[in-house]
RODO-2510 file (C-alpha; in nm, 4 decimals, decimal comma):
residues 399
     n   res          X          Y          Z
     1     x    -2,3888     1,1197     1,0110
     2     x    -2,5588     1,4628     1,0420
     3     x    -2,8588     1,3166     1,2301
     4     x    -3,0173     1,6610     1,2744
     5     x    -3,0681     1,6741     0,8956
     6     x    -3,3251     1,3970     0,9387
     7     x    -3,5110     1,5906     1,2087
     8     x    -3,7582     1,8795     1,1719
     9     x    -3,8354     2,2154     1,3304
    10     x    -3,5607     2,3930     1,5237
    11     x    -3,3469     2,0776     1,5384
    12     x    -3,2878     2,0833     1,1618
    13     x    -3,0985     2,4139     1,1744
    14     x    -2,9595     2,3767     1,5268
    15     x    -2,5807     2,4474     1,5378
    16     x    -2,5013     2,1037     1,6785
    17     x    -2,1620     2,0819     1,5066
    18     x    -2,0618     2,4238     1,6430
    19     x    -2,1683     2,3228     1,9944
    20     x    -1,9699     1,9988     1,9728
    21     x    -1,6654     2,1798     1,8319
    22     x    -1,6774     2,4519     2,0978
    23     x    -1,7078     2,1979     2,3766
    24     x    -1,4202     1,9945     2,2364
    25     x    -1,1918     2,2981     2,2081
    26     x    -1,2729     2,3957     2,5682
    27     x    -1,1836     2,0427     2,6741
    28     x    -0,8583     2,0648     2,4786
    29     x    -0,7603     2,3829     2,6616
    30     x    -0,8461     2,2369     3,0024
    31     x    -0,7103     1,8850     2,9573
    32     x    -0,3542     1,7806     3,0348
    33     x    -0,3955     1,4680     2,8235
    34     x    -0,2984     1,6075     2,4854
    35     x    -0,0018     1,6262     2,2529
    36     x     0,1183     1,8467     1,9728
    37     x    -0,0380     1,7621     1,6347
    38     x     0,2909     1,8619     1,4716
    39     x     0,4897     1,5588     1,5835
    40     x     0,4390     1,4073     1,2395
    41     x     0,4931     1,5713     0,8979
    42     x     0,1226     1,5410     0,8206
    43     x     0,0265     1,7824     1,0973
    44     x     0,2756     2,0396     0,9716
    45     x     0,1571     1,9928     0,6135
    46     x    -0,2038     2,0536     0,7218
    47     x    -0,0999     2,3930     0,8614
    48     x     0,0788     2,4690     0,5352
    49     x    -0,2405     2,3737     0,3502
    50     x    -0,4485     2,6026     0,5742
    51     x    -0,2057     2,8884     0,5122
    52     x    -0,1988     2,8476     0,1351
    53     x    -0,5757     2,8076     0,1067
    54     x    -0,6176     3,1318     0,2992
    55     x    -0,3708     3,3127     0,0707
    56     x    -0,5497     3,1722    -0,2342
    57     x    -0,8876     3,2820    -0,0984
    58     x    -0,7700     3,6366    -0,0270
    59     x    -0,6047     3,6625    -0,3703
    60     x    -0,9062     3,5112    -0,5456
    61     x    -1,1619     3,6726    -0,7725
    62     x    -1,4226     3,7424    -0,5035
    63     x    -1,3071     3,6796    -0,1413
    64     x    -1,6312     3,8129     0,0086
    65     x    -1,8433     3,5734    -0,1964
    66     x    -1,6114     3,2815    -0,1141
    67     x    -1,5986     3,3566     0,2585
    68     x    -1,8595     3,0975     0,3599
    69     x    -1,6774     2,8190     0,1758
    70     x    -1,3410     2,9278     0,3197
    71     x    -1,4909     2,9228     0,6685
    72     x    -1,6346     2,5743     0,6134
    73     x    -1,2982     2,4377     0,4949
    74     x    -1,1132     2,6040     0,7831
    75     x    -1,3495     2,4383     1,0316
    76     x    -1,2772     2,0951     0,8829
    77     x    -0,8988     2,1379     0,8871
    78     x    -0,8913     2,3076     1,2291
    79     x    -1,0940     2,0292     1,3905
    80     x    -0,8657     1,7757     1,2235
    81     x    -0,5718     1,9306     1,4111
    82     x    -0,7740     1,9426     1,7341
    83     x    -0,8605     1,5749     1,6973
    84     x    -0,4969     1,4844     1,6329
    85     x    -0,4074     1,6607     1,9589
    86     x    -0,6714     1,4755     2,1626
    87     x    -0,6681     1,1191     2,0236
    88     x    -0,3743     0,9649     2,2084
    89     x    -0,4563     0,6260     2,3572
    90     x    -0,5341     0,3017     2,1761
    91     x    -0,8890     0,3028     2,3123
    92     x    -0,9450     0,6535     2,1782
    93     x    -0,8233     0,5660     1,8293
    94     x    -1,0480     0,2601     1,8038
    95     x    -1,3450     0,4455     1,9532
    96     x    -1,3070     0,7210     1,6937
    97     x    -1,3025     0,4608     1,4151
    98     x    -1,6255     0,3154     1,5574
    99     x    -1,7939     0,6560     1,5620
   100     x    -1,6861     0,7543     1,2100
   101     x    -1,7508     0,4155     1,0488
   102     x    -2,0902     0,3536     1,2087
   103     x    -2,2077     0,7092     1,1466
   104     x    -2,1803     0,6485     0,7728
   105     x    -2,2363     0,2738     0,7991
   106     x    -2,5862     0,3194     0,9420
   107     x    -2,6767     0,5534     0,6567
   108     x    -2,5277     0,3043     0,4118
   109     x    -2,7260     0,0177     0,5632
   110     x    -3,0448     0,2198     0,5286
   111     x    -2,9605     0,3111     0,1686
   112     x    -2,8646    -0,0466     0,0838
   113     x    -3,1886    -0,1826     0,2245
   114     x    -3,3785     0,0791     0,0232
   115     x    -3,1927    -0,0261    -0,2920
   116     x    -3,2783    -0,3921    -0,2377
   117     x    -3,6450    -0,3275    -0,1550
   118     x    -3,6932    -0,1037    -0,4614
   119     x    -3,4920    -0,3214    -0,6978
   120     x    -3,2368    -0,0458    -0,7525
   121     x    -3,4893     0,1606    -0,9453
   122     x    -3,4318     0,4785    -0,7431
   123     x    -3,1171     0,6695    -0,6542
   124     x    -2,9781     0,6779    -0,3030
   125     x    -2,8971     1,0249    -0,1667
   126     x    -2,7001     1,1460     0,1328
   127     x    -2,8081     1,3658     0,4250
   128     x    -2,9534     1,6943     0,2928
   129     x    -2,7514     2,0104     0,3382
   130     x    -2,4177     1,8317     0,3867
   131     x    -2,0949     1,7615     0,1967
   132     x    -2,2393     1,4271     0,0856
   133     x    -2,5942     1,5259    -0,0047
   134     x    -2,5355     1,4460    -0,3716
   135     x    -2,5673     1,0826    -0,4750
   136     x    -2,2138     1,0725    -0,6172
   137     x    -2,0451     1,2130    -0,3082
   138     x    -2,2504     0,9937    -0,0761
   139     x    -2,1528     0,6846    -0,2726
   140     x    -1,7820     0,7644    -0,2472
   141     x    -1,8148     0,8227     0,1276
   142     x    -1,9688     0,4759     0,1628
   143     x    -1,6934     0,3194    -0,0476
   144     x    -1,4349     0,4738     0,1849
   145     x    -1,6275     0,3509     0,4895
   146     x    -1,6334    -0,0172     0,3913
   147     x    -1,2622    -0,0770     0,4761
   148     x    -1,3140     0,0874     0,8162
   149     x    -1,6067    -0,1469     0,8792
   150     x    -1,3782    -0,4345     0,7849
   151     x    -1,1289    -0,3182     1,0494
   152     x    -1,4078    -0,3133     1,3092
   153     x    -1,5191    -0,6589     1,1973
   154     x    -1,1681    -0,7841     1,2712
   155     x    -1,2033    -0,6468     1,6259
   156     x    -1,5360    -0,8237     1,6879
   157     x    -1,5265    -1,1337     1,9073
   158     x    -1,8739    -1,2871     1,8767
   159     x    -1,9717    -1,4602     1,5545
   160     x    -2,3003    -1,2684     1,5304
   161     x    -2,1110    -0,9411     1,5583
   162     x    -1,8861    -1,0371     1,2682
   163     x    -2,1872    -1,1388     1,0565
   164     x    -2,3696    -0,8148     1,1398
   165     x    -2,0666    -0,6087     1,0417
   166     x    -2,0319    -0,8098     0,7201
   167     x    -2,3969    -0,7455     0,6380
   168     x    -2,3447    -0,3717     0,6953
   169     x    -2,0533    -0,3774     0,4513
   170     x    -2,2666    -0,5485     0,1852
   171     x    -2,5514    -0,3011     0,2372
   172     x    -2,3084    -0,0081     0,2065
   173     x    -2,1868    -0,1518    -0,1237
   174     x    -2,5484    -0,1923    -0,2379
   175     x    -2,6204     0,1699    -0,1431
   176     x    -2,3125     0,2880    -0,3342
   177     x    -2,4322     0,1038    -0,6446
   178     x    -2,7851     0,2265    -0,5810
   179     x    -2,6617     0,5838    -0,6067
   180     x    -2,6234     0,5242    -0,9836
   181     x    -2,2836     0,6928    -0,9623
   182     x    -2,0364     0,5862    -1,2285
   183     x    -1,7463     0,7288    -1,0328
   184     x    -1,8523     0,5229    -0,7327
   185     x    -1,8543     0,2074    -0,9459
   186     x    -1,4912     0,2703    -1,0441
   187     x    -1,4011     0,3534    -0,6839
   188     x    -1,5675     0,0435    -0,5406
   189     x    -1,3863    -0,1709    -0,7976
   190     x    -1,0493    -0,0237    -0,6989
   191     x    -1,1334    -0,0523    -0,3302
   192     x    -1,2428    -0,4161    -0,3640
   193     x    -0,9238    -0,5021    -0,5517
   194     x    -0,7108    -0,3394    -0,2808
   195     x    -0,9169    -0,5056    -0,0073
   196     x    -0,8542    -0,8426    -0,1703
   197     x    -0,4815    -0,7691    -0,1963
   198     x    -0,4626    -0,6801     0,1750
   199     x    -0,6512    -0,9944     0,2746
   200     x    -0,4592    -1,2740     0,4463
   201     x    -0,6701    -1,5382     0,2712
   202     x    -0,6842    -1,4118    -0,0847
   203     x    -0,8519    -1,7183    -0,2352
   204     x    -1,1469    -1,7111     0,0048
   205     x    -1,1797    -1,3316     0,0035
   206     x    -1,1548    -1,3252    -0,3762
   207     x    -1,4409    -1,5729    -0,4091
   208     x    -1,6540    -1,3850    -0,1549
   209     x    -1,5928    -1,0450    -0,3158
   210     x    -1,6629    -1,1813    -0,6630
   211     x    -1,9869    -1,3541    -0,5620
   212     x    -2,1177    -1,0546    -0,3666
   213     x    -2,0227    -0,8154    -0,6475
   214     x    -2,1879    -1,0241    -0,9180
   215     x    -2,5035    -1,0661    -0,7090
   216     x    -2,5324    -0,6927    -0,6476
   217     x    -2,4710    -0,6017    -1,0128
   218     x    -2,7142    -0,8690    -1,1354
   219     x    -2,9758    -0,7287    -0,8984
   220     x    -2,9605    -0,3782    -1,0504
   221     x    -3,2126    -0,2803    -1,3216
   222     x    -3,1372    -0,2350    -1,6921
   223     x    -3,1419     0,1435    -1,6498
   224     x    -2,8457     0,1128    -1,4118
   225     x    -2,6593    -0,1191    -1,6491
   226     x    -2,7116     0,1248    -1,9355
   227     x    -2,5850     0,4181    -1,7302
   228     x    -2,2744     0,2325    -1,6139
   229     x    -2,1954     0,1225    -1,9694
   230     x    -2,1522     0,4870    -2,0715
   231     x    -1,8147     0,4783    -1,8903
   232     x    -1,6741     0,3184    -2,2050
   233     x    -1,8313     0,5818    -2,4322
   234     x    -1,7540     0,8923    -2,2288
   235     x    -1,6810     1,0865    -2,5488
   236     x    -2,0499     1,0607    -2,6354
   237     x    -2,1795     1,1566    -2,2903
   238     x    -2,2674     1,5237    -2,2308
   239     x    -2,2001     1,5029    -1,8564
   240     x    -1,8548     1,3508    -1,9062
   241     x    -1,7649     1,6044    -2,1728
   242     x    -1,8789     1,8820    -1,9412
   243     x    -1,6452     1,7569    -1,6710
   244     x    -1,3529     1,7418    -1,9126
   245     x    -1,4310     2,0979    -2,0184
   246     x    -1,4265     2,2021    -1,6508
   247     x    -1,0931     2,0214    -1,6016
   248     x    -0,9382     2,2155    -1,8880
   249     x    -1,0774     2,5335    -1,7399
   250     x    -0,9169     2,4556    -1,4023
   251     x    -0,5851     2,3731    -1,5706
   252     x    -0,5852     2,6965    -1,7690
   253     x    -0,6721     2,8963    -1,4585
   254     x    -0,3764     2,7430    -1,2719
   255     x    -0,1448     2,8286    -1,5608
   256     x    -0,2572     3,1905    -1,5566
   257     x    -0,3033     3,2446    -1,1813
   258     x    -0,0408     3,0921    -0,9465
   259     x    -0,2731     3,1192    -0,6452
   260     x    -0,5816     2,9919    -0,8267
   261     x    -0,9234     3,1475    -0,8529
   262     x    -1,0479     3,1144    -0,4944
   263     x    -1,3304     2,8754    -0,4131
   264     x    -1,5885     2,9291    -0,6884
   265     x    -1,4489     2,8021    -1,0153
   266     x    -1,7781     2,7613    -1,2003
   267     x    -1,8346     3,1317    -1,2685
   268     x    -1,9583     3,2275    -1,6176
   269     x    -1,6837     3,4886    -1,6557
   270     x    -1,4154     3,2312    -1,5609
   271     x    -1,5407     2,9756    -1,8130
   272     x    -1,5699     3,2481    -2,0750
   273     x    -1,2010     3,3252    -2,0301
   274     x    -1,0444     2,9849    -1,9655
   275     x    -1,2712     2,6992    -2,0807
   276     x    -1,2519     2,5410    -2,4304
   277     x    -1,6332     2,5534    -2,4430
   278     x    -1,7281     2,8736    -2,2553
   279     x    -2,1018     2,8034    -2,2509
   280     x    -2,0652     2,4543    -2,0962
   281     x    -2,0367     2,5494    -1,7292
   282     x    -1,9845     2,2571    -1,4891
   283     x    -1,8388     2,1962    -1,1476
   284     x    -1,4940     2,0353    -1,1617
   285     x    -1,6149     1,6994    -1,0269
   286     x    -1,2599     1,6010    -0,9359
   287     x    -1,0697     1,6482    -0,6124
   288     x    -0,7548     1,7133    -0,8152
   289     x    -0,8866     1,9644    -1,0676
   290     x    -1,1017     2,1343    -0,8053
   291     x    -0,7977     2,2067    -0,5877
   292     x    -0,5936     2,2936    -0,8976
   293     x    -0,8439     2,5537    -1,0138
   294     x    -0,9127     2,6841    -0,6647
   295     x    -0,5559     2,7068    -0,5325
   296     x    -0,3166     2,6575    -0,8249
   297     x    -0,0360     2,4065    -0,8738
   298     x     0,1164     2,4890    -0,5342
   299     x    -0,2128     2,4233    -0,3590
   300     x    -0,2554     2,0933    -0,5428
   301     x     0,0990     1,9866    -0,4488
   302     x     0,0371     2,0631    -0,0801
   303     x    -0,2986     1,8825    -0,0884
   304     x    -0,1379     1,5718    -0,2405
   305     x     0,1557     1,5793     0,0016
   306     x    -0,0829     1,5493     0,2968
   307     x    -0,1945     1,2088     0,1714
   308     x     0,1490     1,1053     0,0438
   309     x     0,2855     1,1575     0,3950
   310     x    -0,0127     0,9702     0,5346
   311     x     0,0611     0,6732     0,3055
   312     x     0,4250     0,6712     0,4170
   313     x     0,3084     0,6666     0,7772
   314     x     0,0906     0,3621     0,7123
   315     x     0,3995     0,1841     0,5796
   316     x     0,5924     0,2797     0,8946
   317     x     0,3098     0,1520     1,1139
   318     x     0,2986    -0,1834     0,9373
   319     x     0,6762    -0,2208     0,9688
   320     x     0,6779    -0,1392     1,3421
   321     x     0,3650    -0,3445     1,4184
   322     x     0,5285    -0,6593     1,2823
   323     x     0,7548    -0,6648     1,5908
   324     x     0,4769    -0,7235     1,8439
   325     x     0,1705    -0,9484     1,8277
   326     x    -0,0148    -0,7063     2,0551
   327     x     0,0206    -0,4360     1,7909
   328     x    -0,1728    -0,6327     1,5294
   329     x    -0,4586    -0,3811     1,5469
   330     x    -0,2183    -0,1105     1,4275
   331     x    -0,1272    -0,3166     1,1212
   332     x    -0,4943    -0,3869     1,0453
   333     x    -0,5949    -0,0217     1,0782
   334     x    -0,3059     0,1007     0,8646
   335     x    -0,3904    -0,1526     0,5926
   336     x    -0,7591    -0,0576     0,5882
   337     x    -0,6737     0,3140     0,5814
   338     x    -0,4646     0,2402     0,2727
   339     x    -0,7625     0,0662     0,1125
   340     x    -0,9917     0,3569     0,1996
   341     x    -0,7408     0,6080     0,0643
   342     x    -0,7195     0,4168    -0,2653
   343     x    -1,0971     0,4401    -0,2957
   344     x    -1,0774     0,8150    -0,2326
   345     x    -0,7898     0,8662    -0,4760
   346     x    -0,9619     0,6755    -0,7582
   347     x    -1,3214     0,7809    -0,6986
   348     x    -1,2191     1,1357    -0,6138
   349     x    -1,0846     1,1777    -0,9658
   350     x    -1,4482     1,2120    -1,0738
   351     x    -1,6058     1,3783    -0,7666
   352     x    -1,5713     1,7133    -0,5877
   353     x    -1,4882     1,5983    -0,2337
   354     x    -1,1583     1,7784    -0,1772
   355     x    -1,2733     1,9320     0,1511
   356     x    -1,4863     1,6474     0,2897
   357     x    -1,3734     1,5580     0,6406
   358     x    -1,3623     1,1767     0,6058
   359     x    -1,0219     1,1679     0,4268
   360     x    -0,8805     1,3884     0,7012
   361     x    -1,0117     1,1461     0,9639
   362     x    -0,7967     0,8837     0,7923
   363     x    -0,5041     1,1187     0,8527
   364     x    -0,5987     1,1325     1,2216
   365     x    -0,6258     0,7529     1,2498
   366     x    -0,2847     0,7004     1,0941
   367     x    -0,0976     0,9800     1,2725
   368     x    -0,2380     0,8925     1,6158
   369     x    -0,1625     0,5229     1,5657
   370     x     0,1936     0,5938     1,4517
   371     x     0,2643     0,8146     1,7536
   372     x     0,1085     0,5553     1,9859
   373     x     0,3229     0,2747     1,8483
   374     x     0,6367     0,4911     1,8592
   375     x     0,5732     0,5715     2,2249
   376     x     0,5166     0,2039     2,3081
   377     x     0,8302     0,1114     2,1164
   378     x     1,0285     0,3784     2,3006
   379     x     0,9046     0,2557     2,6393
   380     x     0,9965    -0,1032     2,5560
   381     x     1,3407    -0,0015     2,4338
   382     x     1,3976     0,1991     2,7529
   383     x     1,2902    -0,0995     2,9615
   384     x     1,5317    -0,3281     2,7754
   385     x     1,8184    -0,0823     2,8208
   386     x     1,7419    -0,0471     3,1930
   387     x     1,7244    -0,4227     3,2311
   388     x     2,0574    -0,4649     3,0513
   389     x     2,2201    -0,2017     3,2726
   390     x     2,0796    -0,3636     3,5875
   391     x     2,2052    -0,7047     3,4797
   392     x     2,5471    -0,5563     3,4069
   393     x     2,5615    -0,3906     3,7465
   394     x     2,4576    -0,7155     3,9192
   395     x     2,7275    -0,9053     3,7356
   396     x     2,9951    -0,6556     3,8436
   397     x     2,8847    -0,6715     4,2076
   398     x     2,8884    -1,0510     4,1988
   399     x     3,2391    -1,0448     4,0548
***
C-alpha cells in the first residue's frame, strides 16, 4: 500500500519498509516457529534466480550504475524467502492474503470512486515513488488483486461483508479501466474469463461479469474508447511501435550476451547497437522482454520456471484439497491464485513489472498452503495407520 507515500514531511522518506524488514528478520532468527523455504521447488528456484540475477548484474554493462536496482530486486526476493519461512499456519496464510489484498484493494476503491465521480475523464495513478506509480503498472496490480478479494469474499460470513467485498472488486475494476491502460484492459479481460471459468455457478457469474463489464465500459468517455480501440491498429501507434522496437532490442541483446545487459536496457548506446530503430528508445514494457534483455535467455527461463512450478503446486493443492471438506479454503485460494497469475502473465506481456513483489506473494500463498495441506495429510495418514495397528493388536489379544 505504501501509506507513507501519501504522507508529508519526514514520514514521506522514512525507511518504514527497512524497519519492518529488519524487525521481521530479527523475529525469524529468534522464533522457533519457522520452516525451510526450500521444501518446495519454488523456493529453490528463487535462490537460483537470485544467483543468476547477481551474475548478470556483475557481468552487465555498468554494475555500479545498476547497483540500486539490483539492491531493490534482492530485497524483494529475499523477503519472499523470509515470508515463506514464517507463514506456516492456516491463520497466517489467510491473514497475509487479507493484508496484501486490502492494501491494494483500498487504493483501488479510492481510484474507482475517483473514476466514477469524474466520469473517467482523468487517469488513475498509483502511489508515488513505488513500483506501481505508473498508471499501467497500478492497473495491472489491481487486476491481480481482484481474484484475491474474491477469495476473501468467499471467507466472509455476513451478507453485508460479502456485498462490501463485491463493491471493492467492482471499484478496483473501475480504477483499472480509469488508468486508461490498454494492457490492463487485455489483462482484466483474461482475468475475468478465468474467474468465470473457476466459478461454481458459471451461468450466474457470467451474467454478473458481463453486466458489470458493460456498465463500466459504457460509463467511460469517448477519449477512453478511442484509446482502447488503438489495440486493433497497433501498427499505426507510435507507443506500440516503440515497445516492439524495444522488444527486438532485448532479443538481440540476449542473442549477443548470454548474461544479458544488466538492469538498464534503455541506454542510447545499447539501442544504437541492437535496436532496429536506434533513435526510438523505450523501456521494454514487458515482463518477458525486460528479463530477457536484462538477464538473457537463461534468466528468462529461470524467471518463468518460478511461476511454472507455482502453477503446478496450485494443481497439487486442488487435488489434495478435494479429499477433505475442511480444506475447501485451500482449493479456493489455489484457484484464485491461478486467476491472478493469468492476469499477470497476460497483462505483464505489455508492462514492466518483472520485479514487483505481488507475483511473488502469490508464490508464498501457494507454497505455504501446499506445505500446510501436506502436513495435515501426513498427520491424518499417521493417525489412520496408528488406529489400524491398534485395532490389529486388539484383535490379536482378543483371539
